N, C-alpha and C positions, 0 to 999 in steps of 0.2 A: 373475274377470271376470263382470259381470252386465249386464243391460239397463240402460242409462244411463251405463255407464262411458265416460268421455271419452277419446278418442284424444289423444295429445300433439299440440300444435299445431306447425306448421312455418312459419317466416317466410322469405320471399324479400325481402331488404332493398331491392332495386331491380331492376326488370325492365330489362334492357339493350336499348337500341335496336339495338345491333350484333347481339345474339342474335336479336332479332325479324327483322332482315334476313337473317341466316344461315338461320333456319328457313324463311323464305319461299323462299330459293334451294333448299334441300334438298327442300322439298315441291313445288317448282315452282308455288308459289302466285302467280298473276298479279295478285291484288288489290293495287292500289297503296297502300292504306292501311297496309300493313305496311312500306313502304320509301320512299314519296314524300310528303314533308310538304305539298306543294301539293295532292295528292289528299286528304290527311287534312283539310286546311282546306276544300277544295271540298265535301267530304262533310259539312261542318258538325261535324266531330269534334274540332276544336281544332288544336293545333300539335305533337302528339307522335305517333309511330308507334303503331299499335294492335297489341297482342299477339294472336297467333292463339289462338282459343278452345281448340284442342287442346293448345297449349303451356301454357295456364293449367290445363287439366285434368290435364296431366302432373304438375304440382306436387302435385295431390291423389293421383295414382297413386304418386308418390315417397313421400309420407307413408305410404300404406297398405303399400307395400313395406318401408319401414323398420320399421313397427310389426309387421308379420307376419314379417319376417325373410327374405322371399323374394318375388321377382316372381311365381313360380309359384303362390304362395298366393292371388293376386288372381284370382278366378274370374269376376267380373262387375262392371261399373261402368256406370252410366247417369247422365248429367248434363244439367242444363238450364242453358243459358248465359243469364244475366240482364242482364249489363252488360259493357262493354268494360274492358279493362285496358290501360294506356298505358305507353310507355317512361318509366322513372323512378318508376313506382308501386311501392309496397310491397304485398306480397300475403301474407295469412295464411291458412293452410289448417288444417282440423281436422275433427272428426267425433265421433260418439258411437255406441255399440253400441245397436242397436234390436231385435235378436232373436238368439237362439242356438239352433241345432238340430244334431242328429247325423244324418249321412247317410253310409252306406257306411263307417263307422268314422272319419269325419272330423268335426270340429266346425266347422260353418259359422256364421260370424258375419256378420250383416247390420249394416251401418252406414249412418247418415245422414252424408253428407259435404258439405263446403262450402269455398268460397274466398271471401275478402272483400278488398276494396281500398277505401280511402277511406271506411271505415265502412259499406259496403254489401256485401251478398252478390252476388258476380258469378257464382258457380256454386253450385247446389244439386244434390244427387243422392243416389244410393244405391250401395252396393258390397257384394259378398259376398266374404269372405275365408275360406279354409280354414286353420284353426289346428290344429297337432299333434293 
Protein backbone atom coordinates (compact mmCIF):
# COMPACT_ATOMS: atom_id res chain seq x y z
CA UNK A 1 0.00 0.00 0.00
CA UNK A 2 1.24 3.46 -0.90
CA UNK A 3 -0.06 6.99 -1.00
CA UNK A 4 -2.57 7.08 -3.83
CA UNK A 5 -3.81 3.52 -3.34
CA UNK A 6 -7.53 3.48 -4.11
CA UNK A 7 -9.91 1.92 -1.61
CA UNK A 8 -12.40 -0.48 -3.15
CA UNK A 9 -15.67 1.24 -3.95
CA UNK A 10 -18.93 0.20 -2.33
CA UNK A 11 -22.28 0.66 -4.05
CA UNK A 12 -25.62 1.12 -2.34
CA UNK A 13 -28.02 0.28 -5.16
CA UNK A 14 -31.03 2.06 -3.74
CA UNK A 15 -31.54 4.07 -0.55
CA UNK A 16 -34.73 2.72 0.99
CA UNK A 17 -37.50 5.13 1.99
CA UNK A 18 -38.50 2.68 4.70
CA UNK A 19 -34.95 2.62 6.07
CA UNK A 20 -34.89 6.44 6.13
CA UNK A 21 -38.13 6.45 8.16
CA UNK A 22 -36.82 3.75 10.52
CA UNK A 23 -33.59 5.67 11.16
CA UNK A 24 -35.63 8.80 11.90
CA UNK A 25 -37.61 6.83 14.48
CA UNK A 26 -34.52 5.25 16.07
CA UNK A 27 -32.74 8.60 16.28
CA UNK A 28 -35.92 10.40 17.33
CA UNK A 29 -35.19 12.82 14.51
CA UNK A 30 -38.19 15.15 14.33
CA UNK A 31 -37.23 16.65 10.96
CA UNK A 32 -40.20 15.78 8.73
CA UNK A 33 -38.12 15.72 5.52
CA UNK A 34 -37.17 12.17 6.52
CA UNK A 35 -40.74 10.82 6.62
CA UNK A 36 -43.34 13.35 5.39
CA UNK A 37 -43.51 13.88 1.63
CA UNK A 38 -45.59 17.05 2.06
CA UNK A 39 -42.79 18.51 4.21
CA UNK A 40 -40.22 17.50 1.60
CA UNK A 41 -42.23 19.27 -1.09
CA UNK A 42 -42.85 22.36 1.09
CA UNK A 43 -39.10 22.60 1.75
CA UNK A 44 -38.51 22.68 -2.00
CA UNK A 45 -36.64 19.38 -1.95
CA UNK A 46 -38.76 17.44 -4.41
CA UNK A 47 -40.95 14.45 -3.79
CA UNK A 48 -38.76 11.81 -2.07
CA UNK A 49 -37.68 11.37 1.54
CA UNK A 50 -34.25 12.82 2.41
CA UNK A 51 -31.69 10.41 3.84
CA UNK A 52 -30.05 11.48 7.11
CA UNK A 53 -26.52 12.77 6.59
CA UNK A 54 -25.27 10.43 9.28
CA UNK A 55 -26.80 7.45 7.49
CA UNK A 56 -24.99 8.41 4.30
CA UNK A 57 -21.76 8.84 6.30
CA UNK A 58 -22.33 5.34 7.73
CA UNK A 59 -21.95 3.96 4.18
CA UNK A 60 -18.43 5.44 4.18
CA UNK A 61 -17.73 3.98 7.63
CA UNK A 62 -18.93 0.56 6.44
CA UNK A 63 -16.49 0.74 3.51
CA UNK A 64 -13.61 1.62 5.85
CA UNK A 65 -14.57 -1.19 8.24
CA UNK A 66 -14.67 -3.75 5.43
CA UNK A 67 -11.35 -2.51 4.04
CA UNK A 68 -9.58 -2.50 7.43
CA UNK A 69 -11.21 -5.70 8.68
CA UNK A 70 -12.55 -4.24 11.92
CA UNK A 71 -14.64 -1.32 13.15
CA UNK A 72 -12.04 -0.87 15.92
CA UNK A 73 -9.50 0.04 13.22
CA UNK A 74 -11.41 3.23 12.41
CA UNK A 75 -9.76 5.86 14.61
CA UNK A 76 -11.16 9.11 13.20
CA UNK A 77 -13.53 10.35 10.54
CA UNK A 78 -14.46 13.88 9.58
CA UNK A 79 -16.94 14.59 6.80
CA UNK A 80 -18.48 17.55 5.05
CA UNK A 81 -22.05 17.10 3.86
CA UNK A 82 -22.32 18.67 0.39
CA UNK A 83 -25.72 17.59 -0.94
CA UNK A 84 -28.79 15.55 -0.08
CA UNK A 85 -29.36 11.89 -0.84
CA UNK A 86 -32.96 10.89 -1.48
CA UNK A 87 -34.99 7.70 -1.26
CA UNK A 88 -34.38 5.66 -4.40
CA UNK A 89 -30.93 7.14 -5.05
CA UNK A 90 -27.89 5.00 -5.77
CA UNK A 91 -24.83 5.90 -3.68
CA UNK A 92 -21.22 5.04 -4.43
CA UNK A 93 -18.56 5.40 -1.72
CA UNK A 94 -14.81 5.23 -2.02
CA UNK A 95 -11.55 6.81 -1.11
CA UNK A 96 -7.79 6.87 -1.49
CA UNK A 97 -4.79 6.64 0.82
CA UNK A 98 -3.36 10.13 1.38
CA UNK A 99 -0.66 9.43 4.03
CA UNK A 100 0.88 6.56 5.97
CA UNK A 101 2.59 6.89 9.36
CA UNK A 102 3.80 4.67 12.18
CA UNK A 103 2.67 5.50 15.70
CA UNK A 104 3.07 3.35 18.82
CA UNK A 105 3.69 0.26 16.72
CA UNK A 106 0.61 0.74 14.56
CA UNK A 107 0.47 1.77 10.93
CA UNK A 108 -1.92 4.72 10.67
CA UNK A 109 -3.38 5.23 7.23
CA UNK A 110 -4.96 8.58 6.36
CA UNK A 111 -7.60 8.44 3.66
CA UNK A 112 -9.56 10.93 1.63
CA UNK A 113 -13.10 9.53 1.53
CA UNK A 114 -16.23 10.38 -0.41
CA UNK A 115 -19.79 9.42 -1.24
CA UNK A 116 -21.44 10.36 -4.49
CA UNK A 117 -24.94 10.17 -5.84
CA UNK A 118 -26.31 11.34 -9.14
CA UNK A 119 -22.81 12.14 -10.38
CA UNK A 120 -21.99 14.58 -7.60
CA UNK A 121 -20.03 14.28 -4.36
CA UNK A 122 -22.54 14.38 -1.51
CA UNK A 123 -19.89 13.78 1.19
CA UNK A 124 -16.18 14.52 1.23
CA UNK A 125 -13.91 13.89 4.16
CA UNK A 126 -10.93 12.28 5.77
CA UNK A 127 -10.47 9.20 7.92
CA UNK A 128 -7.67 7.60 9.90
CA UNK A 129 -7.49 3.82 10.01
CA UNK A 130 -5.05 1.71 12.04
CA UNK A 131 -3.80 -1.29 10.09
CA UNK A 132 -1.86 -4.26 11.50
